[in-house]
Structure formats: structure tokens, C-alpha cells
C-alpha positions, 0 to 999 in steps of 0.5 A: 746492173750496167756492166760493160755499158761504157756510153755516158748517157749524160742524164738524158734519154737517147733521143735527147742525147743525140739531138744535143750532140748534133747541135754541139757538133754543128756549133763546133764546125761553124765556130771551130771552138765551143765551151762546155763541160768536160763530160760533154766535150769527151762525148762530143769528140767521139761523135764528131771525129768520125764525121770529120774523117768522112769529110775528107772524101766528098762523095754523095754517100758521105754527104748524106751520112753526115747530114743524117747526124748533123741535120744542118745544111750549113754545117755540112757545107762548112764541114766538106768545103773548109774543114775537110780540106784543112785536115786532109793530111791529118790522120785523126786527132782533129779536136783538142780539149782544154780544161778551163776550171770549174763553173761558179754555179754548180762547180761543174768541171768546164773545158773548151773543145776546138779543132786543132788545125784552126787554132791561130795561136799554135800555128803562129807559135810553130811558125816562130820556131821555124823562123828562129831556126833560120835566123840562127843559121843567118847569124852565123854567116853574118859574123864571118862576113863582118870580120873584115870590116873590123880589120879595116877600122883598125887600119884607120886608127893606126894611121891616125896614131902615126899622124899624131906621132909625126906632129909630136916629133915636129914639136920636139924639133923646135929649138929651145934656145930660140924660144928662151932668147925671145922671152929673155928681154921681157924678164926683169934683170938682176939689177932691178931686183929688190935683193940688191937694195937690201945688200946696199942697206946692210953695207951702209949699216956696217960702215956706221958701226 
């Protein structure tokens, strides 16, 4: 029976499992994210996070301890020079596991494990939140400054209206009699109207009767 044994052997021997986790940890440190099964990702997180904690203190003892697990000089150098400085202010929780669905071949549950501080998408998302908060404060200040400009435009419009009213008053002051007197000779007189001829014809008919 295996009561109390919480280690997931992953269907491998002890030496095979240690070598696999060492290679996966080296790949995670170099590439900052890898895709594997959920079971392997959970085992890798338990394996690699204590090594990242040791990278915060770059002493000779920590170098040798980490190298005994990874057995990769390039990964150890990357861990202490880049990753250790990046996570210096983070008190644990260096990795994130994101499930990506099931594998087509054997329907195994897949996931992506990555280093939290090296995800550019989430860093940009948090930066946008900070920028939006500052923009809100600037918008409030710009509205108060823009209010006097509206008053100036209103004053200009009122001046234009006054000038239009003055032109209307000037047109109204023109005497109507002068205009009618000038136009009177051009209109035909009553003597030349055709209505007088009709009156003459009717008068001659009455005389014949």
C-alpha cells in the first residue's frame, strides 16, 4: 500500500523522473514558458520554485546547490543573472499554470507553465490600468480649463447678432415713398388700361338702343 506517499511518480523511476524535471526546469528558465501536461507542470512547479528562491542570493553555496539539480551551466547563469534579479521583490509564487485543453492523441490534459514576471501581456495590461487612472485625473482638469473658451465663443456670436440687427434697422429706415415715386412712371396709367375700351363699347351700344 502507498498510504501517505504524496509524490506523483509520473509512471517513471526515481532517476528518470529527476532527469526529466531537471531538463524541464532548464527549459523553463531559458525560454520562460513551456507546454506540457498538467501533472508534469504541477511537479515541475514544486521542483523549480525552491531553486528560484535560491537565485535571489547569489552565493557560491547556492550556485553549487542549484547546479546539482539542473546540471546545466547556461541555465544556472541565466537563473542567477536574469531571473534572480527580476523576482528579487516577489515573495514566492514565481510560476503560473494555464490550462490549454486536451491533447489530440491521448486526450491528456495540457497546460502552459510560465514565469510570472516575464509575461509581457500582463505587464502591459497593468501598465494600461495605471495610465487610465492618470488620464481620468487629467480629463477632470482639462474640463475646468476649457470652460472660459466657451464663454469667449458666446461673446463673439452676440457681437455678430448685434451687427445683423443694425443692418436690419438701416434697411427699415429707408423711406418707402421714394421707392414708390421712382417706380411710379414705369407702371402703366389707367387711361391705357383695356378696361376703358370696354366701357366705351358698352356706352355706344346703349346709345343705339
